N, C-alpha and C positions, 0 to 999 in steps of 0.2 A: 608094485605090489598094490598100492591102494586103488590103481585104476581096475586091476582084475578083482579086486574085493568089491568094489562098487558095482561093477559089472555082474558079478555073481548075486549080489543083493537085488539087483534090478531084474534079473532072470528069475529069481525066486519070487518076487513080487508079481512079475508077469504070469507066473504059474499059480498065483493065488496064495503063496505062503507069506502072507503079510506080517506074521508075528516075527518069523526068522529074518525077514527083510529089514524091520525095524530094529531088531537086536544088532544086525550087522552095521546099521547106519546110525546107532545111538550116539557114537562117538569114533573118531578115527584111531584104528589100531596102530600100535607103536611097533617099529621093526628093529630089532637088535641083532643083526647078523642074520641067522636063519630063523630066529625065534620072533614070532608075532605075539603081542601082548594085547589083549582086549579087555577093558574094564565094563562090567555090567552092574546094574543097579541092585540086583538081589539074587538069592540062591535059585528062585524059580526061573528067572531069566537064564542062569547059568546052566540049569538042567536042560531047558529047551534048547539052548545053544549046542550044548555038547551032544545032544541026540543027532543033530545035523552036521556036526563038525567034520565027520569023515568025508562027506560030500564036498565041503569047502576045501578041506586039505586036498583032496584029489584033484579038484579044479585048479587050486594054485600051484600044486606040484607040476602039473601038466603044462599049464600055460607059462609058468615061469622057469621051466626046464630045471627045477631044483627040487630033488626028493628029500632034502634034509630039513625041509620047513617043518616047524612045530608051532602049535597055537597053545598059549596059556590064557587061561580066563581068570581074571581077578574080580572079585566081588567088592564093590564099593558102594556102601549103602547111602552115602552122601553125594553120589554122582548126580549130575544134571544133564539134561540133554543140552549138549554144547553147541548144537546148531541153532542159531537164532533165525526165526522165520518171520518176515514181514509179510504184509498183505500180498505184494508181488510175488513172493517166493511161494506162498500158498496157492495162489492163482495159477502160477507155472506148473506146480506139481498136479493140481487137479486137472489142468489143461493136458498134461502128459497122459493121465489116466483116462480122461475122456474129452477129446477135442471138441465135441458138441457144446461144451461149457462157453465157448466164444459166442455161439449163436444165441445162447440164453443171455449173455452179458449185453449183446448188442440189441437183441429184441426188447429188453426191458430197460435199456440205457443205464445199466449199472456201471459204476466207476469204482476203482480201487482206492480213491483218496479218501 
């Protein structure tokens, strides 16, 4: 499930829906049977997520061949971004977005250290 969740997020990011992509990747969803639970940091995020939730549900149901999947959204005001990023992680993400960053790094002799 998590694999297709991340693939859907990447697909949205590629289409330019960066806010929805970041909401999907803010933390890993939890699976309990056919119920998926995702924690979001505020009500605004929850509203944005719920607008696009039908597309996500359709994608997951189709790829996982399970039409009983449900998604529950929990608002947790104290949530923090659980993914820690170091300089290399940030560079790798930027490289995925635009591979020309490698040319920039080598041209100016930039290091990540």
